[in-house]
C-alpha positions as CSV (number, residue, x, y, z in Angstrom):
1,M,111.5,122.3,120.8
2,T,112.4,118.9,122.2
3,L,116.0,118.3,123.2
4,K,118.0,115.8,121.2
5,L,120.7,113.6,122.8
6,I,123.1,111.8,120.5
7,I,124.6,108.8,122.1
8,G,126.8,105.7,121.3
9,N,126.3,102.0,122.1
10,K,124.5,101.5,125.3
11,N,126.5,98.5,126.2
12,Y,129.8,100.4,126.1
13,S,129.3,104.1,126.1
14,T,130.0,105.4,129.6
15,W,129.9,109.1,128.7
16,S,126.6,108.6,126.9
17,L,125.0,107.0,129.9
18,R,125.7,109.9,132.2
19,P,123.5,112.6,130.7
20,W,120.9,110.1,129.5
21,L,120.5,108.8,133.0
22,A,120.3,112.3,134.6
23,M,117.7,113.4,132.1
24,T,115.6,110.2,132.4
25,V,115.7,110.1,136.2
26,N,114.6,113.7,136.4
27,G,111.9,113.5,133.7
28,I,113.6,115.9,131.3
29,A,112.1,115.1,127.9
30,F,114.5,114.4,125.0
31,D,114.7,112.5,121.7
32,E,117.4,109.8,121.7
33,V,119.6,109.3,118.6
34,L,121.8,106.2,119.0
35,C,124.8,106.1,116.6
36,P,126.8,102.8,116.8
37,F,130.5,103.2,117.1
38,G,132.4,102.9,113.9
39,S,129.3,103.3,111.7
40,D,128.7,105.8,108.9
41,V,125.8,107.1,110.9
42,F,128.1,107.9,113.7
43,T,130.5,109.7,111.5
44,Q,127.8,111.7,109.9
45,E,125.6,112.5,112.9
46,V,128.3,113.2,115.4
47,G,130.8,114.8,113.0
48,A,128.2,117.4,112.0
49,V,127.7,118.7,115.5
50,S,130.8,117.8,117.6
51,G,134.3,119.0,116.7
52,S,135.7,116.3,119.0
53,G,133.9,113.6,117.0
54,R,132.7,112.0,120.3
55,V,129.4,111.3,122.0
56,P,127.3,112.4,123.8
57,V,126.1,115.6,122.2
58,L,123.1,117.5,123.4
59,I,121.2,119.5,120.8
60,D,118.9,122.3,121.9
61,G,117.8,124.2,118.8
62,E,120.9,126.0,117.5
63,V,122.9,125.0,120.6
64,A,125.2,121.9,120.6
65,V,126.8,120.8,123.9
66,W,129.3,118.0,124.0
67,E,131.1,116.4,127.0
68,S,129.0,114.8,129.6
69,L,129.8,117.2,132.5
70,A,129.2,120.2,130.3
71,I,125.8,118.8,129.3
72,L,124.9,118.3,132.9
73,E,125.8,121.9,133.7
74,Y,123.8,123.1,130.7
75,L,120.8,121.1,131.9
76,N,121.2,122.4,135.4
77,E,120.9,126.0,134.1
78,K,118.0,125.2,131.8
79,F,116.0,123.1,134.3
80,P,116.9,124.4,137.8
81,Q,113.8,122.8,139.2
82,A,115.3,119.4,138.4
83,G,117.8,119.7,141.2
84,L,120.7,118.2,139.3
85,W,123.1,119.5,142.0
86,P,122.4,119.4,145.8
87,A,120.7,122.4,147.3
88,G,123.1,123.1,150.1
89,A,126.2,125.1,149.2
90,A,128.7,122.8,150.9
91,A,127.2,119.6,149.5
92,R,126.9,121.2,146.0
93,A,130.6,122.2,146.1
94,Y,131.6,118.8,147.2
95,A,129.4,117.2,144.5
96,R,131.0,119.3,141.8
97,S,134.4,118.4,143.1
98,V,133.9,114.6,143.0
99,A,132.1,114.9,139.6
100,N,135.1,116.6,138.2
101,E,137.5,114.1,139.8
102,M,135.5,111.4,137.9
103,H,135.7,113.4,134.7
104,A,139.4,113.8,134.8
105,G,140.6,110.8,136.8
106,F,140.6,107.0,137.3
107,Q,142.3,106.4,134.0
108,N,143.8,103.1,135.1
109,L,140.4,101.7,136.1
110,R,138.8,102.9,132.9
111,R,141.4,101.2,130.7
112,H,141.5,97.9,132.6
113,L,137.7,97.6,133.4
114,P,135.8,99.1,130.4
115,M,132.1,99.3,130.8
116,N,130.5,96.2,129.2
117,I,127.0,95.8,130.6
118,A,126.3,92.6,128.6
119,R,129.4,90.8,129.9
120,R,128.9,87.9,132.2
121,V,129.9,88.9,135.8
122,M,133.4,87.6,136.2
123,K,136.4,88.6,138.3
124,R,139.4,90.0,136.7
125,A,142.9,90.4,138.3
126,L,143.5,94.0,139.2
127,P,147.0,95.5,138.9
128,E,148.1,97.9,141.7
129,P,147.2,101.1,139.9
130,V,143.6,99.9,139.4
131,V,143.4,98.8,143.0
132,A,144.5,102.3,144.0
133,D,141.6,103.8,141.9
134,V,139.1,101.4,143.4
135,K,140.3,102.3,147.0
136,R,139.9,106.0,146.2
137,I,136.4,105.5,144.8
138,D,135.4,103.3,147.7
139,A,136.6,105.9,150.2
140,L,134.9,108.7,148.2
141,W,131.6,107.0,148.0
142,T,131.7,106.1,151.6
143,E,132.4,109.7,152.7
144,C,129.8,111.2,150.5
145,R,127.0,108.8,151.7
146,V,127.9,109.1,155.3
147,R,128.6,112.8,155.4
148,F,126.0,114.1,152.9
149,G,123.7,111.3,151.8
150,Q,122.3,109.5,154.8
151,N,122.3,112.8,156.8
152,S,120.6,114.8,154.1
153,K,116.9,115.9,154.4
154,S,116.0,113.4,151.6
155,G,117.9,110.6,153.4
156,G,118.3,108.9,150.1
157,D,120.6,106.1,149.0
158,F,122.8,108.1,146.7
159,L,126.0,110.2,147.3
160,F,124.1,113.3,148.4
161,G,120.8,111.8,149.3
162,A,118.6,112.2,146.3
163,F,120.0,111.2,142.9
164,C,122.1,114.1,141.4
165,A,124.6,114.9,138.7
166,A,127.4,113.4,140.7
167,D,125.6,110.1,140.7
168,A,125.2,110.3,137.0
169,M,128.9,110.7,136.6
170,Y,129.7,107.7,138.8
171,A,127.0,105.4,137.4
172,P,129.3,103.8,134.8
173,I,131.8,103.0,137.6
174,A,129.1,101.3,139.6
175,S,128.3,99.2,136.5
176,R,132.0,98.3,136.0
177,L,132.5,97.2,139.6
178,R,129.5,94.9,139.3
179,T,130.6,93.5,136.0
180,Y,134.1,92.6,137.2
181,D,132.9,91.6,140.6
182,V,135.3,94.0,142.4
183,D,135.4,93.9,146.2
184,V,134.4,97.1,147.9
185,G,133.2,98.1,151.4
186,P,129.6,98.0,152.6
187,Q,128.8,101.6,151.8
188,A,130.1,101.3,148.3
189,R,128.3,98.0,147.8
190,A,125.0,99.6,148.9
191,Y,125.6,102.5,146.6
192,I,126.2,100.2,143.6
193,D,123.0,98.4,144.4
194,A,121.1,101.7,144.6
195,V,122.4,102.9,141.2
196,L,121.9,99.6,139.4
197,S,118.4,99.3,140.8
198,L,117.3,102.6,139.3
199,P,114.5,102.0,136.8
200,A,116.2,104.3,134.4
201,Y,119.5,102.4,134.7
202,R,117.7,99.1,134.2
203,Q,116.0,100.5,131.1
204,W,119.4,101.5,129.7
205,A,121.0,98.1,130.7
206,E,118.2,96.1,129.1
207,A,118.7,97.9,125.8
208,G,122.5,97.5,126.1
209,I,122.2,93.7,126.6
210,K,120.1,93.4,123.5
211,E,122.7,95.1,121.3
212,T,124.6,92.9,118.8
213,W,127.5,95.3,118.0
214,V,130.9,94.3,119.4
215,V,133.7,96.6,120.1
216,P,136.9,94.5,120.6
217,E,138.8,97.1,122.6
218,D,136.1,97.0,125.3
219,E,136.0,93.2,125.4
220,V,138.8,92.4,127.9
221,D,138.8,88.7,127.0
222,W,139.0,89.2,123.2
223,P,138.7,87.3,121.0
224,Q,136.3,85.6,123.4
225,V,133.1,87.6,124.1
226,H,131.4,86.6,127.3
227,R,127.7,87.4,127.5
228,A,125.5,87.0,130.5
């Protein structure tokens, strides 16, 4: 039975992007069900399988898994050959740590710089709490790439060499930093370029740009809506 992934708007839904990207990059087959935020379809589809009433939700037969990180862990168990976490114990532990930090943290950045793929690239003034989040992410990405990525056997451009679940967790942050033209160091800049150059990310972004739904709370210049 084919997996089903229920997601929200591609332009805005950071949590939906994470498992979608991990599955697409790793060739894990699934049927996509897109439910626009605020629609009756969203209420019906998501409410039927998720007590939290939020996306994403992964359906595997009688099993329903919600929360992006839980979905990634479920997929890791179901498809161990996909290598969703690094093979080395030290790198794997570090990857899980930074993924969980993303899941639980950076609330100031999330609120001030919501993901909006279709928005024209424009700088936005950053209050100090957001600057602090950006500095932590910049340092974290730099450490991961230098310590684990570029020195890994794969020698890839991602946090731990080859694309993994930690990269899926940080992909929406890469999108945000590009959208709001946030200044970061050279390692973080190269990482943003690597994530946003992924064919899977580009596929998601192209679909998001074509969406006509507007979520005011994610439009930081509301009532103006700036589109690229």
